[in-house]
C-alpha positions in Angstrom: -14.2 -28.0 17.3 -14.2 -24.2 16.9 -15.7 -22.3 14.0 -13.3 -19.6 12.8 -14.8 -17.2 10.2 -12.7 -14.6 8.3 -14.3 -11.7 6.4 -12.0 -10.8 3.5 -9.8 -12.9 1.2 -6.9 -10.5 0.7 -3.4 -11.1 1.9 -4.3 -10.6 5.5 -7.3 -12.9 5.6 -5.7 -15.7 3.5 -2.5 -15.5 5.6 -4.3 -15.9 8.9 -6.3 -18.9 7.4 -3.2 -20.6 6.2 -1.3 -20.2 9.4 -4.2 -21.3 11.6 -4.5 -24.4 9.4 -0.9 -25.2 10.0 -1.5 -25.3 13.8 -5.1 -26.4 14.1 -7.9 -28.6 12.8 -10.6 -26.1 13.6 -13.2 -25.2 11.0 -12.1 -22.2 8.9 -14.4 -20.2 6.6 -13.3 -17.2 4.4 -16.1 -14.9 3.1 -15.5 -12.5 0.3 -17.8 -10.7 -2.2 -14.8 -9.5 -4.4 -13.7 -12.7 -5.9 -14.2 -16.4 -5.3 -10.5 -17.0 -4.9 -7.5 -15.1 -3.5 -5.5 -13.1 -6.0 -2.5 -10.8 -6.0 -4.0 -7.3 -5.9 -0.7 -5.7 -6.9 -0.8 -7.6 -10.2 -4.1 -6.1 -11.4 -2.3 -3.5 -13.4 -0.4 -6.1 -15.4 -3.7 -7.8 -16.4 -4.9 -4.6 -17.8 -1.6 -4.0 -19.6 -1.8 -7.5 -21.2 1.3 -8.8 -19.4 -0.6 -11.6 -17.7 -4.1 -13.2 -17.4 -6.2 -12.8 -14.3 -5.9 -16.5 -13.6 -2.2 -16.1 -13.3 -2.6 -13.7 -10.4 -3.9 -16.5 -8.1 -0.9 -17.7 -6.0 -2.8 -21.0 -5.2 -4.6 -23.4 -7.5 -8.3 -23.6 -6.9 -8.0 -27.1 -5.5 -5.7 -25.8 -2.7 -8.6 -24.6 -0.5 -10.5 -27.8 -0.5 -7.4 -29.9 0.1 -6.5 -27.7 3.1 -10.1 -27.8 4.4 -10.6 -24.0 4.1 -14.2 -23.3 3.1 -14.8 -20.4 0.7 -18.0 -18.5 0.7 -18.7 -16.0 -2.1 -21.1 -13.6 -0.5 -21.2 -10.1 1.1 -21.5 -9.5 4.8 -24.1 -6.8 5.5 -23.9 -6.8 9.3 -22.3 -8.4 12.3 -24.4 -9.5 15.3 -21.9 -9.9 18.1 -24.6 -10.7 20.6 -25.4 -13.9 18.8 -22.0 -14.4 17.1 -23.8 -14.3 13.7 -23.0 -12.7 10.3 -25.9 -11.5 8.1 -25.1 -11.9 4.4 -26.5 -10.2 1.3 -27.8 -13.6 0.1 -29.9 -13.9 3.2 -27.6 -16.6 4.6 -26.7 -16.4 8.3 -23.2 -17.7 9.3 -22.3 -18.3 13.0 -18.8 -18.2 14.4 -16.9 -18.9 17.6 -14.0 -16.6 16.5 -14.4 -13.8 14.0 -11.5 -12.2 12.1 -12.1 -8.9 10.2 -9.9 -8.5 7.2 -12.1 -6.2 5.1 -9.4 -4.0 3.6 -9.9 -0.5 2.2 -12.0 1.5 -0.2 -11.0 4.5 -2.3 -11.6 8.0 -0.8 -14.2 10.4 -2.2 -14.5 13.9 -1.0 -17.9 15.0 -2.2 -16.8 16.5 -5.5 -19.6 17.6 -7.8 -19.9 14.8 -10.5 -17.9 12.2 -8.6 -20.6 9.6 -9.3 -20.8 10.1 -13.0 -20.1 7.2 -15.4 -16.4 7.2 -16.1 -15.2 8.2 -12.6 -13.5 5.5 -10.6 -10.8 4.4 -8.2 -8.4 1.5 -8.6 -8.4 -1.0 -5.7 -10.6 -4.1 -6.3 -11.1 -6.6 -9.1 -14.4 -4.9 -9.8 -12.4 -1.6 -10.4 -10.2 -3.4 -12.9 -13.4 -4.6 -14.8 -14.8 -1.1 -14.6 -11.6 0.4 -16.0 -11.8 -1.9 -19.0 -15.2 -0.6 -19.6 -14.5 3.1 -18.9 -11.3 3.3 -21.0 -12.7 1.6 -24.1 -12.2 3.9 -27.1 -11.3 7.0 -25.1 -8.5 9.5 -25.8 -8.0 11.5 -22.6 -8.0 10.7 -18.8 -7.4 12.8 -15.7 -6.0 11.3 -12.6 -6.5 13.1 -9.3 -4.0 12.5 -6.4 -0.3 11.9 -6.6 0.3 8.6 -4.9 1.3 5.0 -5.8 -2.2 4.0 -7.1 -2.2 7.1 -9.3 1.1 6.3 -10.9 -0.1 2.7 -11.5 -3.2 3.9 -13.2 -1.2 6.4 -15.3 1.1 3.6 -16.5 -1.9 1.4 -17.3 -3.6 4.1 -19.4 -0.4 5.0 -21.2 0.0 1.4 -22.3 -3.2 1.9 -24.4 -2.1 5.3 -25.8 -4.5 7.2 -23.7 -3.3 10.8 -22.8 -3.0 11.4 -19.1 -3.2 14.6 -17.1 -2.2 14.3 -13.4 -3.5 16.7 -10.8 -1.3 16.9 -7.7 -2.1 19.3 -4.9 1.5 19.3 -3.5 4.5 21.2 -4.8 6.0 18.0 -6.2 4.8 14.5 -6.8 4.0 12.7 -3.5 5.9 15.4 -1.6 3.6 14.8 1.4 5.5 11.5 1.8 8.8 11.9 0.0 11.5 14.5 0.8 11.7 17.2 -1.8 14.8 15.7 -3.5 13.0 12.4 -4.3 9.7 14.1 -5.0 11.4 16.4 -7.6 13.2 13.4 -9.2 9.8 11.5 -9.6 8.0 14.6 -10.8 10.6 15.0 -13.6 10.4 11.3 -14.4 6.6 11.4 -14.6 6.9 14.3 -17.1 9.5 12.3 -19.1 6.7 9.8 -19.9 4.7 12.6 -21.6 2.2 13.0 -18.7 0.8 16.4 -18.2 1.7 16.9 -14.5 -0.1 19.8 -12.9 1.4 20.5 -9.5 -0.3 22.6 -6.8 -3.6 21.9 -8.6 -6.8 20.3 -7.1 -10.0 19.0 -8.5 -13.0 21.4 -8.2 -15.7 19.5 -10.1 -16.4 16.8 -12.7 -18.6 18.0 -15.6 -21.5 16.0 -17.1 -21.8 15.5 -20.9 -25.6 15.6 -20.6 -25.9 11.8 -20.6 -24.5 11.0 -17.2 -20.9 10.5 -18.4 -17.7 12.5 -17.8 -17.1 15.4 -20.2 -14.4 17.4 -18.5 -13.0 18.5 -15.1 -12.6 21.9 -13.6 -9.4 22.5 -11.6 -8.8 24.8 -8.6 -7.1 27.2 -11.1 -10.4 27.4 -13.1 -9.0 25.4 -16.0 -11.3 23.2 -17.9 -9.7 19.9 -19.1 -11.6 17.6 -21.6 -11.5 13.9 -20.6 -13.6 10.8 -20.7 -12.2 9.1 -17.6 -11.4 10.4 -14.1 -9.3 8.3 -11.8 -9.7 9.2 -8.1 -6.5 8.1 -6.4 -6.5 10.3 -3.3 -5.9 7.5 -0.8 -8.0 4.8 0.8 -10.0 4.5 4.0 -10.7 1.3 6.1 -13.8 -0.5 4.8 -15.9 -0.6 8.0 -19.3 0.7 7.2 -21.0 -2.7 7.7 -20.0 -2.7 11.4 -22.4 0.1 12.4 -24.5 -1.1 15.4 -22.3 -4.2 15.8 -20.8 -3.0 19.1 -17.3 -3.3 17.7 -15.5 0.0 18.4 -14.2 1.9 15.4 -12.7 5.3 14.8 -11.1 5.8 11.3 -10.5 2.0 11.4 -11.4 -0.9 13.6 -9.8 -0.3 17.0 -7.5 -3.1 18.2 -5.1 -3.8 21.1 -1.5 -5.1 20.8 -2.9 -8.6 20.1 -5.1 -7.2 17.3 -8.1 -7.9 19.3 -11.2 -5.6 19.3 -13.2 -4.6 22.3 -15.3 -7.8 21.7 -13.2 -10.7 23.0 -13.7 -13.2 20.2 -13.4 -10.7 17.4 -10.0 -9.7 15.8 -9.1 -7.3 13.0 -6.1 -7.4 10.6 -4.8 -5.6 7.6 -5.9 -2.3 6.0 -9.0 -2.0 8.1 -7.1 -1.8 11.4 -6.4 1.2 13.7 -4.1 0.4 16.6 -5.0 1.9 20.0 -1.3 1.6 21.1 1.7 3.4 19.8 4.7 1.8 18.0 7.8 4.0 17.5 8.1 5.2 13.9 4.8 3.6 12.8 1.4 5.1 12.0 -1.7 3.7 13.7 -3.2 2.8 10.3 -0.8 1.1 7.9 -2.4 0.1 4.6 0.4 -1.9 2.9 0.6 -5.5 1.7 3.3 -6.7 4.1 1.6 -5.4 7.3 -1.5 -7.4 6.4 0.6 -10.5 6.0 2.4 -10.0 9.3 -0.8 -9.3 11.2 -2.3 -12.5 9.8 0.7 -14.5 11.1 0.4 -12.9 14.6 -3.3 -13.5 15.0 -3.0 -17.1 13.9 -0.5 -17.7 16.7 -2.8 -16.0 19.3 -5.9 -17.9 18.2 -4.0 -21.2 18.3 -2.9 -20.8 21.9 0.3 -18.8 21.7 -0.7 -15.1 22.5 1.6 -12.9 20.3 1.8 -9.2 20.3 2.0 -7.4 16.9 5.4 -5.8 17.0 6.5 -5.4 13.3 9.8 -3.7 13.9 11.3 -1.0 11.7 9.1 0.3 8.9 9.7 -0.8 5.3 7.9 -0.6 2.0 8.5 -0.9 -1.7 6.8 0.2 -4.9 7.5 1.2 -8.5 7.3 4.5 -10.4 7.1 3.1 -13.9 10.5 1.3 -14.1 12.1 3.0 -11.1 12.0 0.7 -8.1 11.5 2.4 -4.7 12.4 1.0 -1.3 12.2 2.6 2.1 13.5 1.4 5.4 13.2 3.1 8.8 11.9 6.7 9.1 12.5 9.1 6.2 10.0 11.9 6.5 8.9 14.5 4.0 10.5 17.0 6.3 13.8 16.6 8.1 13.4 16.7 11.9 15.4 19.2 14.0 17.6 16.4 15.5 18.4 14.7 12.2 21.0 15.0 9.5 20.7 13.9 5.9 22.8 12.8 2.9 21.3 12.6 -0.6 23.0 11.1 -3.6 21.6 11.1 -7.1 23.0 9.4 -10.1 23.6 11.4 -13.3 20.9 9.3 -15.1 18.2 10.8 -12.8 16.9 7.3 -12.3 18.9 6.2 -9.2 19.1 7.9 -5.8 19.7 7.2 -2.1 18.7 9.3 0.8 20.2 8.6 4.2 18.9 10.0 7.5 20.6 9.8 10.9 20.4 11.3 14.4 22.8 14.2 14.5 23.9 13.8 18.1 24.4 10.0 18.3 25.1 9.4 14.6 22.7 6.5 14.8 21.2 5.6 11.4 17.5 6.3 11.2 16.4 5.4 7.7 16.9 5.3 3.9 15.1 5.8 0.7 16.5 4.0 -2.4 15.4 4.5 -6.0 16.6 2.3 -8.8 19.0 0.2 -6.5 17.6 -2.9 -4.9 18.5 -3.5 -1.3 18.3 -6.5 1.1 15.6 -6.0 3.6 17.2 -8.2 6.2 20.4 -6.1 6.3 18.6 -2.8 6.9 16.2 -4.4 9.5 19.3 -5.7 11.3 21.1 -2.3 11.2 18.0 -0.4 12.3 17.3 -2.7 15.2 21.0 -2.7 16.1 21.1 1.1 16.1 24.2 1.1 13.8 25.9 4.4 13.0 25.6 6.1 9.6 29.3 5.4 9.0 28.8 1.7 9.7 25.9 1.6 7.2 27.8 3.3 4.5 30.9 1.2 5.0 28.8 -2.0 4.8 26.5 -0.8 2.1 27.8 -3.3 -0.6 26.5 -6.1 1.7 23.0 -4.8 1.3 23.0 -4.6 -2.5 20.5 -6.9 -4.1 20.9 -6.0 -7.7 21.6 -8.7 -10.3 25.2 -10.0 -10.5 26.3 -7.9 -13.5 24.5 -4.7 -12.5 26.7 -1.6 -12.1 27.5 -0.9 -8.5 27.5 2.6 -7.1 28.7 2.2 -3.5 32.2 3.7 -4.0 30.7 6.7 -5.7 28.1 7.1 -2.9 30.6 6.8 0.0 33.1 9.1 -1.7 30.3 11.7 -2.1 29.4 11.3 1.6 33.1 11.8 2.7 33.3 14.9 0.5 30.2 16.4 2.1 31.0 15.3 5.7 34.8 15.3 5.8 34.9 15.2 9.6 32.8 12.1 10.0 34.6 8.8 11.0 36.5 7.6 7.9 35.0 4.9 5.7 36.8 2.0 4.3 36.3 2.0 0.5 37.9 -1.4 -0.1 
C-alpha cells in the first residue's frame, strides 16, 4: 500500500485527498501548520465582521477525516529530502512518503519598505493573519491599506465594519486598473469612495514610521504626505510559498515548476494550487494562477493521475469571481486592462453605477473573447460553452438572458444592453430582442 503525503490543507490539498480516497485505499496524510482542519479561506472576513463563527467556516465535520481514513498532522515542514523521500518537520518528526503532493499556497508580498516589520503591519491570507488583525485593530481609529486588489478591498470592508477609518494607497490611475479596463476601474474607484474611504490614487508607500515603542505611528507616501495610523495592511499581492524547498532538488522559479500533469522534475513529487508555476503555455492563462477554483481543479487532475489515469491539466477558458463590498464581479474569457489591437469592445453601465457589463470580441472574426460583469450574476456553464464553441458576439448578446443567474424577481437588463449594443454597432448582425 502506497503512502501519499500532502503538504497543505487548503482547497487544493484537501481536494486531491478527497478524490484520491474515492479511487484508492492508499494511505493519505495531510500536513498543515496553519490549522488542524480545513476551512474556507474566503470566509475569514465574515468571522472578523461577526457574521459567522470560525467553526462555521469548516466545510466538513471534524469526524469526516477519520471516517474517510485521511490522517491529519498539525506540524510545519521545514525541509524536503527527495533523496530519501522524507519530510523534516519543525517538531523533529520525520515523515516518509512514496508520493508527495505540494499544496503550500501563497504568502503576502513585502518589498523591503522601512518599518514593514513593525507591530501593527500585516497582510491578510492565513488564519494567523485573522488572529493578528483582531489584535492589531483593537481600539484603533485609523488604518492604511497598501495595494488596490481584492484582498485590500476585503480588509477595508472588515475595518469599516468596526468604524475604523481607512485610507487606501493605490499606485495605479484607478482602483485595480492593472487588471480591470479603465471603465470598470473607474466604477469601482467611485464605489470605494462612496463608502467614505480615503482613496489615494497614483500614490505609493515610501515608509512606515515607528512610534518609538516598535509600533506603527504613521506612513509616508511617495507624495511626501504623512498619514497617522495604527494599522497598515499590506495587500500588494502574494507569492508562492516555496522557501522550504531550498536544497530539495525540486526545481523552482517564482513557483514550483510543473509539467502538464502537474509533476515536478522529481518523478514522485507533484505540486498544485497557488504554489505552482506551469512550464507549458495555455492560451489566455497565466503560468501562475492564484485563485480558489484553479487549486480545486488541479487537485482533481492530480488525483486521477496518481490513481492510474494520467490526466493533463487543461482548465479551459479563464473565469473568476469576487466582491467589491456588495457589488459581485465575474469574469469569463480574456478581458485585459488594455484592449488588444485586434479586439473590439462594448461597455454598458447601469444608471445606478452598481451594474455593468463589458464585452470583448475579435474584430475580424466577430468571435466572442470575454466578458466582465458587475452586479449581474451569470451562469458559468453558459459562458464556458460559448467561449469553447467560439460563438459570435451577436450570438452571445442574443442568448444573454439564458446566462442570467440572478434570483427570480430581480430586474432584468438584457433588453437595455442589447439595444445599447445595436445603437453603438448598427451594422452588426441584427439581434432578436424577443
